[in-house]
N, C-alpha and C positions, 0 to 999 in steps of 0.2 A: 504493500499500499504506499505509494509515493506521496500521498496526502500527508503523511506524517512529516516528511521532510519539508514539504510546503508549509505545513502548520508551524514547524520550528523556525523557518525563515521568516514567516509573518510575525511570530512572537519576537523575534530579534528586532525587526523593523519597528514594532510597536513599543517594546521596552526602550530602545534607543531614543525614540521620539519622546516617550514619557520622561526619561531621565534628563534629556536636554531641556525639557520644559518644567523640571522640578515638580512633577506630578506625585501625588500621594498614591493614586491608583488609576488604572484605566477602567473607564466605565463601559465604553462601547467601541466596537470596531466594525466598520462597514466595508465590505469587500465586493468588488465586481468580478464575477466569474462567468466566462463565456461557455456556451454550449459545447464548443469544440476545443476548449483549453486543455482537455485531458484531466481535469480535476472534477471529481464527483462531490458535489456540495455536502451530502450526508456524511460521506467518509471524512471530509475535511472538518466538519463540525465535531465529529468524534475525536479526531486527531487534535483539534484545537483544545478540547477539554483536557486531554492528556498532557499536551505540551505547555499549557498555561499554568499547570500546578506549580505552586511555590514561586510564582512570578508576580510582578506588579499588575499583571493582566488576568490573574487567577479567576476572578469572578466577573470578568467583563462579558457583556452580551455581544455575541457575534451575529451580525446581520449580513445576509448574502443577497446581492442583487444578481439575479440570474439573467444573463444577456443572451438572447436568441441569436442563432447564427444566421448570417446573410452573406450571399456571394453575388458577384457580377459575372455573367457568362462572357468568356473571351471571344465567342463566335457570334452570338446575337446581341450582346451588350446589355441584356436585360438582368435586372436584379431578381433574386429569388431566395427563398428561405432554405436553409440547409438542415436536414434531419441529422446528418452526420457527415464525416469527411469523405464518404463514398457516394454521396448524392450526385444526381445528375441534373442538368438544367431542365426545369419543367417545361420550358418553352420549345427548345430545339433538340433536347436529349443529349447535348454535349457533356463531356466530362471534363472540359477545360474551363476553369473558372478561378477567380481570385476571391478568397475569403475577405470580406470587408467588415465583418462584425462577428464576434463570437469567440475569439481567441483571447479575450481579456482575462487577466489574473492580476488584480492590483488592489492595494489598500486604498479605498476611496476616502475614508475619513477615520479619525481617532478622536474619541471624546475622553478627556482626562479630568481628574479632580485634583 
């Protein structure tokens, strides 16, 4: 489960931010996670709980904004929704496309006390 290493990296980002801002504790962390980022939100939430133990973020609420995946077809130039990275263009059935949304994996905000 690579979500554990992702959670540990997020904890590191969050604790560094909290320390730099002289926080007593981290109250909330909001994440943007794309549908084709390779991260499973439920697994990340579990990994977060394990990784946050005994840190300044231990009881922080984690909120996840799930970002749907979209692509633009390189052949017909139309945008379409991706179910997964193996999708095809729903307009022309091409397999050639650029993913324009849905690969996100970022800390959007941190609320500290």
